[in-house]
N, C-alpha and C positions, 0 to 999 in steps of 0.2 A: 888877699887883696882882692877883690872879682870885680869882673869889669862887665860892662854894659855897653850892647853895641848900641850909637844912637839910633832915633828914629832917622830916617829919613826925611830928609827937606824938602828938595826938588826930584823931582820925578819928571826924569828925559821919558814920555813916554816914544818919540823918533827910536829910541833904542831898544825896546822892547817889541819882541817878535810879535806877530799875531798870534791866537791859537784859536783852534774851531771852537763855538760858543754853541752845547748844542742841549737844547732843553725844549719838552715836547713843545709843539706848537711856535719855537724862538728860535732857529739855528741860523747861526750868525758868526761872526769871530768879535773877542777881545784881546787887551792887553789888561796885562795883574800884575800888582806890586802890592807888596804887604809892609806896611809900618804902620808901628805902634799898637798893635793889637788888632789893625783894620784893613780892610783889603779896600784895595782902591783900584776902580776897574772903568776902563776907556770901552764901550760897548758901541759894536756895530749891527744893527738888526736890518734883515732886508725890507721892502715893502710887505705890508700885509700880514706881518707877525703878529701870531693871536697866542700868545703861552695858553696852556689849558692847566698846568696845574696850579695849584696858590700856592703862592708865599706867605712865612711868616716870619721872616728878619725884616727886623728895621734898616731902611735906608734913605741915605740920603745924596741927594744929586740935580745935577745938570745938567737940561737939555740943549746939546749944541745945534742939533740938525731934525729936522723931521718932525713929526705930529705924532704923538699916541697919548693912547688912554691911559690912567689907572684906574680898574676896577676893583672897589670894596665889597662888602656883600651888602650895601644900604645906601652905596654913590661912585657914581664914577667921577672921576676929575682931569679934564681934556687937559693937556702940556704940548709947549708950543717953544721953541727956540727962546732961548733969554731967558725961560721960567726956570726957579729951581726947585725942590719938593725935598718934605722930607716926611717918611713912612713908619709912624711907634711900630716896633719891634712884637706888639698885641693885636695889630689888624692885620687881617690876614688881605693879600692882594694878588690882584695877575695884571700885565699889559697887554696893551694890544695897539699893532703899529697904524698910520696912515696905510689905506692901498695903494697909495701912486709916490711915496716916495721914502726913502730908506731914515732908521732912526740911529743919531748916533747920541750919545748921554756918557757923563760920568759918573759916576758911583762908588759912594764912600759906604760901607757898612761894617759892623763889630763881627768878623771872622776873622780867628787867629791862623796865620800862615800853619798848612798844613804841613 
């Protein structure tokens, strides 16, 4: 008889410690949970962050605080608090934050647990 670990239903971000988030141009902090083949993150990035490397993973999320812009090859999409976003996995992209305020986003992507 095999047993399956059930996926998390509620994620208590208050109980998850902050970790350093260090990508070229986007150093901040993150809380990470893995469930059902997905990585769920609460990201906090400082004013003026500007990701230098392009990402090719799909993401979906929700902006809690701050404003930032998602840059694609052919367009840029501004995001503000209260907005959700869905980024297809086949479109390279990078993000750039406001110069005046930190950005806090809730992000889900299909990345298996390490």
